[in-house]
N, CA, C and O atoms as a Tripos MOL2 file, in Angstrom:
@<TRIPOS>MOLECULE
protein
  268   267    67     0     0
PROTEIN
NO_CHARGES

@<TRIPOS>ATOM
      1 N         104.0920   23.5470   80.0670 N.3       1 MET1
      2 CA        105.0020   23.6750   78.9460 C.3       1 MET1
      3 C         106.4200   23.6930   79.5000 C.2       1 MET1
      4 O         106.7350   24.4760   80.3960 O.2       1 MET1
      5 N         107.2560   22.8440   78.9740 N.am      2 ASN2
      6 CA        108.6290   22.8240   79.4730 C.3       2 ASN2
      7 C         109.4800   23.8740   78.7520 C.2       2 ASN2
      8 O         109.0460   24.4690   77.7660 O.2       2 ASN2
      9 N         110.6670   24.0840   79.2480 N.am      3 LEU3
     10 CA        111.5360   25.1340   78.7210 C.3       3 LEU3
     11 C         111.9470   24.8740   77.2780 C.2       3 LEU3
     12 O         112.0710   25.8120   76.4900 O.2       3 LEU3
     13 N         112.1530   23.6370   76.9340 N.am      4 GLU4
     14 CA        112.5820   23.3200   75.5650 C.3       4 GLU4
     15 C         111.4860   23.6780   74.5500 C.2       4 GLU4
     16 O         111.7810   24.2690   73.5110 O.2       4 GLU4
     17 N         110.2660   23.3360   74.8340 N.am      5 SER5
     18 CA        109.1840   23.6690   73.9020 C.3       5 SER5
     19 C         108.9590   25.1720   73.8660 C.2       5 SER5
     20 O         108.6350   25.7220   72.8140 O.2       5 SER5
     21 N         109.1240   25.8360   74.9850 N.am      6 LEU6
     22 CA        109.0210   27.2920   75.0200 C.3       6 LEU6
     23 C         110.1010   27.9150   74.1470 C.2       6 LEU6
     24 O         109.8400   28.8550   73.3970 O.2       6 LEU6
     25 N         111.3040   27.3900   74.2490 N.am      7 PHE7
     26 CA        112.4170   27.8780   73.4400 C.3       7 PHE7
     27 C         112.1070   27.7270   71.9540 C.2       7 PHE7
     28 O         112.3130   28.6690   71.1870 O.2       7 PHE7
     29 N         111.6220   26.5790   71.5380 N.am      8 TYR8
     30 CA        111.3270   26.3530   70.1240 C.3       8 TYR8
     31 C         110.1510   27.2110   69.6460 C.2       8 TYR8
     32 O         110.1220   27.6380   68.4920 O.2       8 TYR8
     33 N         109.2040   27.4570   70.5150 N.am      9 THR9
     34 CA        108.0930   28.3370   70.1710 C.3       9 THR9
     35 C         108.5960   29.7600   69.9580 C.2       9 THR9
     36 O         108.2150   30.4220   68.9920 O.2       9 THR9
     37 N         109.4430   30.2210   70.8540 N.am     10 LEU10
     38 CA        110.0120   31.5650   70.7190 C.3      10 LEU10
     39 C         110.8920   31.6690   69.4790 C.2      10 LEU10
     40 O         110.8700   32.6780   68.7750 O.2      10 LEU10
     41 N         111.6590   30.6270   69.2190 N.am     11 LEU11
     42 CA        112.5100   30.6110   68.0330 C.3      11 LEU11
     43 C         111.6670   30.6890   66.7610 C.2      11 LEU11
     44 O         112.0310   31.3930   65.8190 O.2      11 LEU11
     45 N         110.5620   29.9810   66.7280 N.am     12 ALA12
     46 CA        109.6740   30.0320   65.5680 C.3      12 ALA12
     47 C         109.1090   31.4380   65.3860 C.2      12 ALA12
     48 O         109.0150   31.9340   64.2630 O.2      12 ALA12
     49 N         108.7340   32.0770   66.4900 N.am     13 ARG13
     50 CA        108.2170   33.4470   66.4150 C.3      13 ARG13
     51 C         109.2810   34.4160   65.9090 C.2      13 ARG13
     52 O         109.0010   35.2880   65.0860 O.2      13 ARG13
     53 N         110.4950   34.2530   66.4080 N.am     14 VAL14
     54 CA        111.5840   35.1320   65.9710 C.3      14 VAL14
     55 C         111.8060   34.9700   64.4740 C.2      14 VAL14
     56 O         111.9800   35.9640   63.7700 O.2      14 VAL14
     57 N         111.8050   33.7490   63.9770 N.am     15 ARG15
     58 CA        111.9810   33.5120   62.5390 C.3      15 ARG15
     59 C         110.8360   34.1090   61.7340 C.2      15 ARG15
     60 O         111.0520   34.6650   60.6570 O.2      15 ARG15
     61 N         109.6290   33.9960   62.2510 N.am     16 GLU16
     62 CA        108.4640   34.5740   61.5800 C.3      16 GLU16
     63 C         108.5860   36.0890   61.4940 C.2      16 GLU16
     64 O         108.3390   36.6780   60.4410 O.2      16 GLU16
     65 N         108.9650   36.7160   62.5970 N.am     17 TYR17
     66 CA        109.1170   38.1650   62.6060 C.3      17 TYR17
     67 C         110.2880   38.6020   61.7270 C.2      17 TYR17
     68 O         110.2390   39.6580   61.0970 O.2      17 TYR17
     69 N         111.3320   37.7900   61.6890 N.am     18 GLN18
     70 CA        112.4710   38.1260   60.8320 C.3      18 GLN18
     71 C         112.0590   38.1040   59.3650 C.2      18 GLN18
     72 O         112.5000   38.9480   58.5850 O.2      18 GLN18
     73 N         111.2140   37.1430   58.9820 N.am     19 ARG19
     74 CA        110.7150   37.1040   57.6060 C.3      19 ARG19
     75 C         109.8770   38.3520   57.3050 C.2      19 ARG19
     76 O         109.9550   38.9100   56.2100 O.2      19 ARG19
     77 N         109.0800   38.7800   58.2800 N.am     20 MET20
     78 CA        108.2760   39.9930   58.0870 C.3      20 MET20
     79 C         109.1690   41.2190   57.9100 C.2      20 MET20
     80 O         108.9290   42.0540   57.0370 O.2      20 MET20
     81 N         110.1850   41.3150   58.7370 N.am     21 VAL21
     82 CA        111.1130   42.4470   58.6450 C.3      21 VAL21
     83 C         111.8350   42.4160   57.3000 C.2      21 VAL21
     84 O         112.0080   43.4560   56.6650 O.2      21 VAL21
     85 N         112.2530   41.2420   56.8680 N.am     22 ASN22
     86 CA        112.9160   41.1240   55.5670 C.3      22 ASN22
     87 C         111.9820   41.5360   54.4390 C.2      22 ASN22
     88 O         112.4040   42.2060   53.4960 O.2      22 ASN22
     89 N         110.7230   41.1430   54.5290 N.am     23 ALA23
     90 CA        109.7500   41.5270   53.5030 C.3      23 ALA23
     91 C         109.5800   43.0430   53.4610 C.2      23 ALA23
     92 O         109.4880   43.6340   52.3860 O.2      23 ALA23
     93 N         109.5400   43.6580   54.6210 N.am     24 ILE24
     94 CA        109.4240   45.1220   54.6730 C.3      24 ILE24
     95 C         110.6560   45.7700   54.0530 C.2      24 ILE24
     96 O         110.5370   46.6770   53.2290 O.2      24 ILE24
     97 N         111.8320   45.3070   54.4480 N.am     25 ASP25
     98 CA        113.0800   45.8900   53.9500 C.3      25 ASP25
     99 C         113.2830   45.6690   52.4560 C.2      25 ASP25
    100 O         113.7340   46.5710   51.7500 O.2      25 ASP25
    101 N         112.9560   44.4880   51.9780 N.am     26 ASN26
    102 CA        113.2950   44.1210   50.6060 C.3      26 ASN26
    103 C         112.1710   44.3140   49.6000 C.2      26 ASN26
    104 O         112.4280   44.3540   48.3960 O.2      26 ASN26
    105 N         110.9340   44.4320   50.0640 N.am     27 VAL27
    106 CA        109.8100   44.5590   49.1360 C.3      27 VAL27
    107 C         109.0640   45.8720   49.3480 C.2      27 VAL27
    108 O         108.9570   46.6790   48.4240 O.2      27 VAL27
    109 N         108.5600   46.0880   50.5290 N.am     28 LEU28
    110 CA        107.7040   47.2530   50.7680 C.3      28 LEU28
    111 C         108.4530   48.5780   50.6680 C.2      28 LEU28
    112 O         108.0060   49.4910   49.9750 O.2      28 LEU28
    113 N         109.5790   48.6880   51.3500 N.am     29 LEU29
    114 CA        110.3090   49.9600   51.3250 C.3      29 LEU29
    115 C         110.7750   50.3490   49.9280 C.2      29 LEU29
    116 O         110.6240   51.5120   49.5540 O.2      29 LEU29
    117 N         111.3360   49.4300   49.1350 N.am     30 PRO30
    118 CA        111.6910   49.8200   47.7630 C.3      30 PRO30
    119 C         110.4790   50.2700   46.9360 C.2      30 PRO30
    120 O         110.5910   51.1980   46.1360 O.2      30 PRO30
    121 N         109.3420   49.6290   47.1210 N.am     31 ARG31
    122 CA        108.1380   50.0470   46.3940 C.3      31 ARG31
    123 C         107.7110   51.4410   46.8160 C.2      31 ARG31
    124 O         107.3470   52.2640   45.9760 O.2      31 ARG31
    125 N         107.7540   51.7090   48.1160 N.am     32 ILE32
    126 CA        107.3610   53.0250   48.6250 C.3      32 ILE32
    127 C         108.3040   54.0990   48.0950 C.2      32 ILE32
    128 O         107.8580   55.1740   47.6940 O.2      32 ILE32
    129 N         109.6020   53.8140   48.0910 N.am     33 VAL33
    130 CA        110.5840   54.7770   47.5950 C.3      33 VAL33
    131 C         110.3550   55.0370   46.1100 C.2      33 VAL33
    132 O         110.3960   56.1850   45.6690 O.2      33 VAL33
    133 N         110.1180   53.9880   45.3420 N.am     34 GLU34
    134 CA        109.8800   54.1390   43.9020 C.3      34 GLU34
    135 C         108.5920   54.9270   43.6510 C.2      34 GLU34
    136 O         108.5590   55.7900   42.7740 O.2      34 GLU34
    137 N         107.5480   54.6430   44.4030 N.am     35 ASN35
    138 CA        106.2910   55.3820   44.2480 C.3      35 ASN35
    139 C         106.4650   56.8460   44.6140 C.2      35 ASN35
    140 O         105.9210   57.7230   43.9430 O.2      35 ASN35
    141 N         107.2120   57.1170   45.6650 N.am     36 ALA36
    142 CA        107.4700   58.5060   46.0610 C.3      36 ALA36
    143 C         108.2510   59.2270   44.9730 C.2      36 ALA36
    144 O         107.9740   60.3890   44.6780 O.2      36 ALA36
    145 N         109.2230   58.5520   44.3730 N.am     37 ARG37
    146 CA        110.0050   59.1420   43.2850 C.3      37 ARG37
    147 C         109.0870   59.4630   42.0910 C.2      37 ARG37
    148 O         109.1910   60.5310   41.4880 O.2      37 ARG37
    149 N         108.2000   58.5300   41.7640 N.am     38 PHE38
    150 CA        107.2760   58.7460   40.6530 C.3      38 PHE38
    151 C         106.3540   59.9370   40.9340 C.2      38 PHE38
    152 O         106.1410   60.7740   40.0570 O.2      38 PHE38
    153 N         105.8170   60.0140   42.1280 N.am     39 VAL39
    154 CA        104.9230   61.1180   42.4780 C.3      39 VAL39
    155 C         105.6700   62.4430   42.4010 C.2      39 VAL39
    156 O         105.1380   63.4310   41.8940 O.2      39 VAL39
    157 N         106.9060   62.4660   42.9060 N.am     40 ARG40
    158 CA        107.6970   63.6900   42.8620 C.3      40 ARG40
    159 C         107.9510   64.1220   41.4160 C.2      40 ARG40
    160 O         107.8280   65.3030   41.0920 O.2      40 ARG40
    161 N         108.3060   63.1690   40.5450 N.am     41 LEU41
    162 CA        108.5400   63.4920   39.1400 C.3      41 LEU41
    163 C         107.2670   64.0040   38.4720 C.2      41 LEU41
    164 O         107.3090   64.9610   37.6980 O.2      41 LEU41
    165 N         106.1420   63.3690   38.7730 N.am     42 LYS42
    166 CA        104.8720   63.7980   38.1880 C.3      42 LYS42
    167 C         104.5040   65.2100   38.6480 C.2      42 LYS42
    168 O         104.0530   66.0240   37.8430 O.2      42 LYS42
    169 N         104.6930   65.5010   39.9240 N.am     43 LEU43
    170 CA        104.4020   66.8420   40.4320 C.3      43 LEU43
    171 C         105.3100   67.8860   39.7910 C.2      43 LEU43
    172 O         104.8600   68.9810   39.4510 O.2      43 LEU43
    173 N         106.5960   67.5460   39.6240 N.am     44 ASP44
    174 CA        107.5210   68.4690   38.9570 C.3      44 ASP44
    175 C         107.0990   68.7090   37.5140 C.2      44 ASP44
    176 O         107.1410   69.8400   37.0310 O.2      44 ASP44
    177 N         106.6970   67.6530   36.8320 N.am     45 GLU45
    178 CA        106.2460   67.7870   35.4480 C.3      45 GLU45
    179 C         104.9990   68.6680   35.3650 C.2      45 GLU45
    180 O         104.9100   69.5410   34.5020 O.2      45 GLU45
    181 N         104.0470   68.4420   36.2540 N.am     46 ASP46
    182 CA        102.8240   69.2580   36.2750 C.3      46 ASP46
    183 C         103.1440   70.7180   36.5640 C.2      46 ASP46
    184 O         102.5210   71.6160   35.9990 O.2      46 ASP46
    185 N         104.1170   70.9570   37.4470 N.am     47 GLU47
    186 CA        104.5110   72.3200   37.7690 C.3      47 GLU47
    187 C         105.1340   73.0090   36.5530 C.2      47 GLU47
    188 O         104.8660   74.1820   36.2960 O.2      47 GLU47
    189 N         105.9670   72.2770   35.8060 N.am     48 ARG48
    190 CA        106.5640   72.8440   34.5920 C.3      48 ARG48
    191 C         105.4850   73.1570   33.5550 C.2      48 ARG48
    192 O         105.5250   74.2070   32.9140 O.2      48 ARG48
    193 N         104.5270   72.2520   33.3900 N.am     49 GLU49
    194 CA        103.4430   72.4850   32.4390 C.3      49 GLU49
    195 C         102.6340   73.7270   32.8220 C.2      49 GLU49
    196 O         102.2860   74.5350   31.9610 O.2      49 GLU49
    197 N         102.3420   73.8720   34.0970 N.am     50 GLU50
    198 CA        101.5910   75.0300   34.5660 C.3      50 GLU50
    199 C         102.3800   76.3130   34.3350 C.2      50 GLU50
    200 O         101.8000   77.3340   33.9690 O.2      50 GLU50
    201 N         103.6800   76.2770   34.5410 N.am     51 PHE51
    202 CA        104.5300   77.4420   34.3250 C.3      51 PHE51
    203 C         104.4980   77.8580   32.8560 C.2      51 PHE51
    204 O         104.3480   79.0380   32.5410 O.2      51 PHE51
    205 N         104.6400   76.8820   31.9610 N.am     52 VAL52
    206 CA        104.6050   77.1800   30.5230 C.3      52 VAL52
    207 C         103.2270   77.6990   30.1310 C.2      52 VAL52
    208 O         103.1120   78.6320   29.3360 O.2      52 VAL52
    209 N         102.1910   77.0990   30.6870 N.am     53 ARG53
    210 CA        100.8270   77.5410   30.3930 C.3      53 ARG53
    211 C         100.6460   78.9980   30.8120 C.2      53 ARG53
    212 O         100.0330   79.7720   30.0770 O.2      53 ARG53
    213 N         101.1590   79.3820   31.9600 N.am     54 ARG54
    214 CA        101.0380   80.7780   32.4190 C.3      54 ARG54
    215 C         101.7830   81.7310   31.4920 C.2      54 ARG54
    216 O         101.3020   82.8220   31.1880 O.2      54 ARG54
    217 N         102.9630   81.3060   31.0470 N.am     55 ILE55
    218 CA        103.7380   82.1570   30.1370 C.3      55 ILE55
    219 C         102.9730   82.3760   28.8380 C.2      55 ILE55
    220 O         102.8920   83.5000   28.3440 O.2      55 ILE55
    221 N         102.4140   81.3070   28.2880 N.am     56 VAL56
    222 CA        101.6680   81.4190   27.0300 C.3      56 VAL56
    223 C         100.4530   82.3120   27.2130 C.2      56 VAL56
    224 O         100.1790   83.1610   26.3650 O.2      56 VAL56
    225 N          99.7280   82.1350   28.2960 N.am     57 ILE57
    226 CA         98.5450   82.9590   28.5490 C.3      57 ILE57
    227 C          98.9340   84.4240   28.7240 C.2      57 ILE57
    228 O          98.2660   85.3100   28.1910 O.2      57 ILE57
    229 N         100.0080   84.6840   29.4640 N.am     58 ASN58
    230 CA        100.4610   86.0680   29.6460 C.3      58 ASN58
    231 C         100.8510   86.7040   28.3180 C.2      58 ASN58
    232 O         100.5370   87.8690   28.0730 O.2      58 ASN58
    233 N         101.5310   85.9520   27.4600 N.am     59 ARG59
    234 CA        101.9140   86.4820   26.1520 C.3      59 ARG59
    235 C         100.6770   86.7680   25.3010 C.2      59 ARG59
    236 O         100.6110   87.7850   24.6110 O.2      59 ARG59
    237 N          99.7080   85.8700   25.3580 N.am     60 LEU60
    238 CA         98.4700   86.1010   24.6010 C.3      60 LEU60
    239 C          97.7400   87.3360   25.1060 C.2      60 LEU60
    240 O          97.2550   88.1450   24.3150 O.2      60 LEU60
    241 N          97.6630   87.4790   26.4280 N.am     61 LEU61
    242 CA         96.9960   88.6470   26.9960 C.3      61 LEU61
    243 C          97.7460   89.9410   26.6450 C.2      61 LEU61
    244 O          97.1250   90.9640   26.3580 O.2      61 LEU61
    245 N          99.0670   89.8860   26.6700 N.am     62 GLU62
    246 CA         99.8610   91.0700   26.3030 C.3      62 GLU62
    247 C          99.6420   91.4260   24.8500 C.2      62 GLU62
    248 O          99.5010   92.6010   24.5130 O.2      62 GLU62
    249 N          99.6130   90.4130   23.9750 N.am     63 SER63
    250 CA         99.4180   90.7000   22.5650 C.3      63 SER63
    251 C          98.0160   91.2400   22.3000 C.2      63 SER63
    252 O          97.8410   92.0770   21.4140 O.2      63 SER63
    253 N          97.0220   90.7810   23.0430 N.am     64 LEU64
    254 CA         95.6640   91.3140   22.8900 C.3      64 LEU64
    255 C          95.5760   92.7370   23.4320 C.2      64 LEU64
    256 O          94.8460   93.5660   22.8890 O.2      64 LEU64
    257 N          96.3020   93.0150   24.4790 N.am     65 GLY65
    258 CA         96.2810   94.3420   25.0910 C.3      65 GLY65
    259 C          97.0000   95.3760   24.2460 C.2      65 GLY65
    260 O          96.6680   96.5590   24.3270 O.2      65 GLY65
    261 N          97.9480   94.9870   23.4590 N.am     66 ARG66
    262 CA         98.7210   95.9150   22.6200 C.3      66 ARG66
    263 C          97.9540   96.3020   21.3630 C.2      66 ARG66
    264 O          98.2220   97.3420   20.7620 O.2      66 ARG66
    265 N          97.0100   95.4730   20.9710 N.am     67 ARG67
    266 CA         96.2900   95.7590   19.7240 C.3      67 ARG67
    267 C          95.2350   96.7700   19.9140 C.2      67 ARG67
    268 O          94.5380   97.1220   18.9620 O.2      67 ARG67
@<TRIPOS>BOND
     1     1     2 1
     2     2     3 1
     3     3     4 2
     4     3     5 am
     5     5     6 1
     6     6     7 1
     7     7     8 2
     8     7     9 am
     9     9    10 1
    10    10    11 1
    11    11    12 2
    12    11    13 am
    13    13    14 1
    14    14    15 1
    15    15    16 2
    16    15    17 am
    17    17    18 1
    18    18    19 1
    19    19    20 2
    20    19    21 am
    21    21    22 1
    22    22    23 1
    23    23    24 2
    24    23    25 am
    25    25    26 1
    26    26    27 1
    27    27    28 2
    28    27    29 am
    29    29    30 1
    30    30    31 1
    31    31    32 2
    32    31    33 am
    33    33    34 1
    34    34    35 1
    35    35    36 2
    36    35    37 am
    37    37    38 1
    38    38    39 1
    39    39    40 2
    40    39    41 am
    41    41    42 1
    42    42    43 1
    43    43    44 2
    44    43    45 am
    45    45    46 1
    46    46    47 1
    47    47    48 2
    48    47    49 am
    49    49    50 1
    50    50    51 1
    51    51    52 2
    52    51    53 am
    53    53    54 1
    54    54    55 1
    55    55    56 2
    56    55    57 am
    57    57    58 1
    58    58    59 1
    59    59    60 2
    60    59    61 am
    61    61    62 1
    62    62    63 1
    63    63    64 2
    64    63    65 am
    65    65    66 1
    66    66    67 1
    67    67    68 2
    68    67    69 am
    69    69    70 1
    70    70    71 1
    71    71    72 2
    72    71    73 am
    73    73    74 1
    74    74    75 1
    75    75    76 2
    76    75    77 am
    77    77    78 1
    78    78    79 1
    79    79    80 2
    80    79    81 am
    81    81    82 1
    82    82    83 1
    83    83    84 2
    84    83    85 am
    85    85    86 1
    86    86    87 1
    87    87    88 2
    88    87    89 am
    89    89    90 1
    90    90    91 1
    91    91    92 2
    92    91    93 am
    93    93    94 1
    94    94    95 1
    95    95    96 2
    96    95    97 am
    97    97    98 1
    98    98    99 1
    99    99   100 2
   100    99   101 am
   101   101   102 1
   102   102   103 1
   103   103   104 2
   104   103   105 am
   105   105   106 1
   106   106   107 1
   107   107   108 2
   108   107   109 am
   109   109   110 1
   110   110   111 1
   111   111   112 2
   112   111   113 am
   113   113   114 1
   114   114   115 1
   115   115   116 2
   116   115   117 am
   117   117   118 1
   118   118   119 1
   119   119   120 2
   120   119   121 am
   121   121   122 1
   122   122   123 1
   123   123   124 2
   124   123   125 am
   125   125   126 1
   126   126   127 1
   127   127   128 2
   128   127   129 am
   129   129   130 1
   130   130   131 1
   131   131   132 2
   132   131   133 am
   133   133   134 1
   134   134   135 1
   135   135   136 2
   136   135   137 am
   137   137   138 1
   138   138   139 1
   139   139   140 2
   140   139   141 am
   141   141   142 1
   142   142   143 1
   143   143   144 2
   144   143   145 am
   145   145   146 1
   146   146   147 1
   147   147   148 2
   148   147   149 am
   149   149   150 1
   150   150   151 1
   151   151   152 2
   152   151   153 am
   153   153   154 1
   154   154   155 1
   155   155   156 2
   156   155   157 am
   157   157   158 1
   158   158   159 1
   159   159   160 2
   160   159   161 am
   161   161   162 1
   162   162   163 1
   163   163   164 2
   164   163   165 am
   165   165   166 1
   166   166   167 1
   167   167   168 2
   168   167   169 am
   169   169   170 1
   170   170   171 1
   171   171   172 2
   172   171   173 am
   173   173   174 1
   174   174   175 1
   175   175   176 2
   176   175   177 am
   177   177   178 1
   178   178   179 1
   179   179   180 2
   180   179   181 am
   181   181   182 1
   182   182   183 1
   183   183   184 2
   184   183   185 am
   185   185   186 1
   186   186   187 1
   187   187   188 2
   188   187   189 am
   189   189   190 1
   190   190   191 1
   191   191   192 2
   192   191   193 am
   193   193   194 1
   194   194   195 1
   195   195   196 2
   196   195   197 am
   197   197   198 1
   198   198   199 1
   199   199   200 2
   200   199   201 am
   201   201   202 1
   202   202   203 1
   203   203   204 2
   204   203   205 am
   205   205   206 1
   206   206   207 1
   207   207   208 2
   208   207   209 am
   209   209   210 1
   210   210   211 1
   211   211   212 2
   212   211   213 am
   213   213   214 1
   214   214   215 1
   215   215   216 2
   216   215   217 am
   217   217   218 1
   218   218   219 1
   219   219   220 2
   220   219   221 am
   221   221   222 1
   222   222   223 1
   223   223   224 2
   224   223   225 am
   225   225   226 1
   226   226   227 1
   227   227   228 2
   228   227   229 am
   229   229   230 1
   230   230   231 1
   231   231   232 2
   232   231   233 am
   233   233   234 1
   234   234   235 1
   235   235   236 2
   236   235   237 am
   237   237   238 1
   238   238   239 1
   239   239   240 2
   240   239   241 am
   241   241   242 1
   242   242   243 1
   243   243   244 2
   244   243   245 am
   245   245   246 1
   246   246   247 1
   247   247   248 2
   248   247   249 am
   249   249   250 1
   250   250   251 1
   251   251   252 2
   252   251   253 am
   253   253   254 1
   254   254   255 1
   255   255   256 2
   256   255   257 am
   257   257   258 1
   258   258   259 1
   259   259   260 2
   260   259   261 am
   261   261   262 1
   262   262   263 1
   263   263   264 2
   264   263   265 am
   265   265   266 1
   266   266   267 1
   267   267   268 2
@<TRIPOS>SUBSTRUCTURE
     1 MET1         2 RESIDUE 1 A MET
     2 ASN2         6 RESIDUE 1 A ASN
     3 LEU3        10 RESIDUE 1 A LEU
     4 GLU4        14 RESIDUE 1 A GLU
     5 SER5        18 RESIDUE 1 A SER
     6 LEU6        22 RESIDUE 1 A LEU
     7 PHE7        26 RESIDUE 1 A PHE
     8 TYR8        30 RESIDUE 1 A TYR
     9 THR9        34 RESIDUE 1 A THR
    10 LEU10       38 RESIDUE 1 A LEU
    11 LEU11       42 RESIDUE 1 A LEU
    12 ALA12       46 RESIDUE 1 A ALA
    13 ARG13       50 RESIDUE 1 A ARG
    14 VAL14       54 RESIDUE 1 A VAL
    15 ARG15       58 RESIDUE 1 A ARG
    16 GLU16       62 RESIDUE 1 A GLU
    17 TYR17       66 RESIDUE 1 A TYR
    18 GLN18       70 RESIDUE 1 A GLN
    19 ARG19       74 RESIDUE 1 A ARG
    20 MET20       78 RESIDUE 1 A MET
    21 VAL21       82 RESIDUE 1 A VAL
    22 ASN22       86 RESIDUE 1 A ASN
    23 ALA23       90 RESIDUE 1 A ALA
    24 ILE24       94 RESIDUE 1 A ILE
    25 ASP25       98 RESIDUE 1 A ASP
    26 ASN26      102 RESIDUE 1 A ASN
    27 VAL27      106 RESIDUE 1 A VAL
    28 LEU28      110 RESIDUE 1 A LEU
    29 LEU29      114 RESIDUE 1 A LEU
    30 PRO30      118 RESIDUE 1 A PRO
    31 ARG31      122 RESIDUE 1 A ARG
    32 ILE32      126 RESIDUE 1 A ILE
    33 VAL33      130 RESIDUE 1 A VAL
    34 GLU34      134 RESIDUE 1 A GLU
    35 ASN35      138 RESIDUE 1 A ASN
    36 ALA36      142 RESIDUE 1 A ALA
    37 ARG37      146 RESIDUE 1 A ARG
    38 PHE38      150 RESIDUE 1 A PHE
    39 VAL39      154 RESIDUE 1 A VAL
    40 ARG40      158 RESIDUE 1 A ARG
    41 LEU41      162 RESIDUE 1 A LEU
    42 LYS42      166 RESIDUE 1 A LYS
    43 LEU43      170 RESIDUE 1 A LEU
    44 ASP44      174 RESIDUE 1 A ASP
    45 GLU45      178 RESIDUE 1 A GLU
    46 ASP46      182 RESIDUE 1 A ASP
    47 GLU47      186 RESIDUE 1 A GLU
    48 ARG48      190 RESIDUE 1 A ARG
    49 GLU49      194 RESIDUE 1 A GLU
    50 GLU50      198 RESIDUE 1 A GLU
    51 PHE51      202 RESIDUE 1 A PHE
    52 VAL52      206 RESIDUE 1 A VAL
    53 ARG53      210 RESIDUE 1 A ARG
    54 ARG54      214 RESIDUE 1 A ARG
    55 ILE55      218 RESIDUE 1 A ILE
    56 VAL56      222 RESIDUE 1 A VAL
    57 ILE57      226 RESIDUE 1 A ILE
    58 ASN58      230 RESIDUE 1 A ASN
    59 ARG59      234 RESIDUE 1 A ARG
    60 LEU60      238 RESIDUE 1 A LEU
    61 LEU61      242 RESIDUE 1 A LEU
    62 GLU62      246 RESIDUE 1 A GLU
    63 SER63      250 RESIDUE 1 A SER
    64 LEU64      254 RESIDUE 1 A LEU
    65 GLY65      258 RESIDUE 1 A GLY
    66 ARG66      262 RESIDUE 1 A ARG
    67 ARG67      266 RESIDUE 1 A ARG
């Protein structure tokens, strides 16, 4: 293999890897960030629901205990 063909082979590989890196930067990472944001919001919502549920249960138990 001569140097010129080696150069073009390496150049093709570099372009291929650059496309992969671009795909990661422009497609995969934004999806991961958006999914993480969604999971965080869902967990916060579930935590708020559980908090309200505990308050309601405590009030019901207090009202039953007072009677």
